[in-house]
Kinemage of the C-alpha trace (Angstrom):
@kinemage 1
@onewidth
@group {chain A} dominant
@subgroup {mainchain}
@vectorlist {calphas} color= white
{ca unk a 1} P -18.616 -13.965 8.613
{ca unk a 2} L -21.327 -16.379 9.682
{ca unk a 3} L -23.744 -14.883 7.176
{ca unk a 4} L -21.126 -15.225 4.448
{ca unk a 5} L -20.802 -18.921 5.272
{ca unk a 6} L -24.564 -19.412 5.208
{ca unk a 7} L -24.868 -17.617 1.869
{ca unk a 8} L -22.121 -19.761 0.383
{ca unk a 9} L -23.816 -22.964 1.567
{ca unk a 10} L -27.020 -21.795 -0.115
{ca unk a 11} L -25.052 -21.024 -3.323
{ca unk a 12} L -25.883 -17.327 -3.080
{ca unk a 13} L -23.060 -15.276 -4.546
{ca unk a 14} L -21.886 -12.135 -2.777
{ca unk a 15} L -20.649 -9.444 -5.137
{ca unk a 16} L -17.061 -8.241 -5.098
{ca unk a 17} L -17.728 -4.752 -3.679
{ca unk a 18} L -19.394 -6.268 -0.601
{ca unk a 19} L -16.576 -8.788 -0.162
{ca unk a 20} L -14.031 -5.970 -0.371
{ca unk a 21} L -15.954 -3.985 2.261
{ca unk a 22} L -15.915 -7.035 4.500
{ca unk a 23} L -12.175 -7.452 3.873
{ca unk a 24} L -11.640 -3.796 4.805
{ca unk a 25} L -13.561 -4.335 8.046
{ca unk a 26} L -11.358 -7.358 8.809
{ca unk a 27} L -8.268 -5.178 8.396
{ca unk a 28} L -9.643 -2.430 10.603
{ca unk a 29} L -10.502 -5.000 13.277
{ca unk a 30} L -7.163 -6.792 12.797
{ca unk a 31} L -9.073 -10.022 12.159
{ca unk a 32} L -6.486 -12.063 10.291
{ca unk a 33} L -8.362 -15.370 10.193
{ca unk a 34} L -11.499 -13.632 8.990
{ca unk a 35} L -9.472 -11.752 6.362
{ca unk a 36} L -8.063 -15.044 5.084
{ca unk a 37} L -11.570 -16.490 4.803
{ca unk a 38} L -12.807 -13.457 2.858
{ca unk a 39} L -9.709 -13.621 0.652
{ca unk a 40} L -10.629 -17.228 -0.206
{ca unk a 41} L -14.185 -16.138 -1.072
{ca unk a 42} L -12.863 -13.384 -3.315
{ca unk a 43} L -10.586 -15.780 -5.173
{ca unk a 44} L -13.438 -18.245 -5.675
{ca unk a 45} L -15.910 -15.557 -6.755
{ca unk a 46} L -13.674 -13.512 -9.051
{ca unk a 47} L -11.059 -14.904 -11.360
{ca unk a 48} L -8.811 -13.413 -12.552
{ca unk a 49} L -8.433 -10.707 -9.947
{ca unk a 50} L -7.642 -7.138 -10.934
{ca unk a 51} L -4.529 -5.451 -9.567
{ca unk a 52} L -6.751 -3.076 -7.580
{ca unk a 53} L -8.394 -6.042 -5.843
{ca unk a 54} L -5.032 -7.544 -4.973
{ca unk a 55} L -3.968 -4.172 -3.586
{ca unk a 56} L -6.962 -4.131 -1.231
{ca unk a 57} L -6.025 -7.634 -0.050
{ca unk a 58} L -2.407 -6.527 0.490
{ca unk a 59} L -3.584 -3.585 2.563
{ca unk a 60} L -5.793 -5.796 4.726
{ca unk a 61} L -3.016 -8.272 5.478
{ca unk a 62} L -0.723 -5.362 6.274
{ca unk a 63} L -3.294 -3.886 8.672
{ca unk a 64} L -3.590 -7.296 10.333
{ca unk a 65} L 0.190 -7.369 10.779
{ca unk a 66} L 0.657 -10.400 8.528
{ca unk a 67} L 3.333 -9.369 6.075
{ca unk a 68} L 4.020 -13.036 5.289
{ca unk a 69} L 0.501 -13.318 3.854
{ca unk a 70} L 0.933 -9.989 2.082
{ca unk a 71} L 4.184 -11.234 0.519
{ca unk a 72} L 2.480 -14.432 -0.626
{ca unk a 73} L -0.196 -12.406 -2.386
{ca unk a 74} L 2.313 -9.901 -3.771
{ca unk a 75} L 4.614 -12.605 -5.129
{ca unk a 76} L 1.706 -14.378 -6.849
{ca unk a 77} L 0.341 -11.260 -8.536
{ca unk a 78} L 0.785 -11.274 -12.308
{ca unk a 79} L 1.145 -7.494 -12.365
{ca unk a 80} L 2.069 -4.802 -9.851
{ca unk a 81} L 1.354 -1.116 -10.029
{ca unk a 82} L 2.619 1.826 -7.997
{ca unk a 83} L -0.055 1.215 -5.360
{ca unk a 84} L 1.087 -2.414 -4.974
{ca unk a 85} L 4.648 -1.342 -4.273
{ca unk a 86} L 3.562 1.502 -1.992
{ca unk a 87} L 1.275 -0.797 -0.005
{ca unk a 88} L 4.043 -3.354 0.508
{ca unk a 89} L 6.714 -0.804 1.469
{ca unk a 90} L 4.383 1.077 3.803
{ca unk a 91} L 3.085 -2.158 5.336
{ca unk a 92} L 6.586 -3.398 6.027
{ca unk a 93} L 7.583 -0.103 7.625
{ca unk a 94} L 4.427 0.128 9.762
{ca unk a 95} L 4.936 -3.431 10.974
{ca unk a 96} L 8.479 -2.768 12.190
{ca unk a 97} L 10.224 -4.288 9.179
{ca unk a 98} L 12.143 -1.222 8.029
{ca unk a 99} L 15.053 -3.198 6.577
{ca unk a 100} L 12.641 -5.269 4.504
{ca unk a 101} L 10.922 -2.062 3.381
{ca unk a 102} L 14.244 -0.738 2.094
{ca unk a 103} L 14.960 -4.052 0.362
{ca unk a 104} L 11.536 -4.001 -1.273
{ca unk a 105} L 12.100 -0.424 -2.409
{ca unk a 106} L 15.456 -1.394 -3.928
């Protein structure tokens, strides 16, 4: 994360695949604040975002246990695909929000 900050200050762009790998690592480490920072970098570096990119962000927030952040992303997506819905429903269920998972499915 420190290197990402240094690169940004030097106006060196980091490509999307590397940012997504970093976001995945944040999810695996349950680093919510770091995931939010990478999410901000992704939004600044790539606009508009593809549905597949949003899905990776949803998954990371779910892994970090922040379904509020996942819902914010989900609700602001222009399009959803089957993976988007699956990620949200699974994330809700895995984070102990079974009722919300059923509501989302409905």
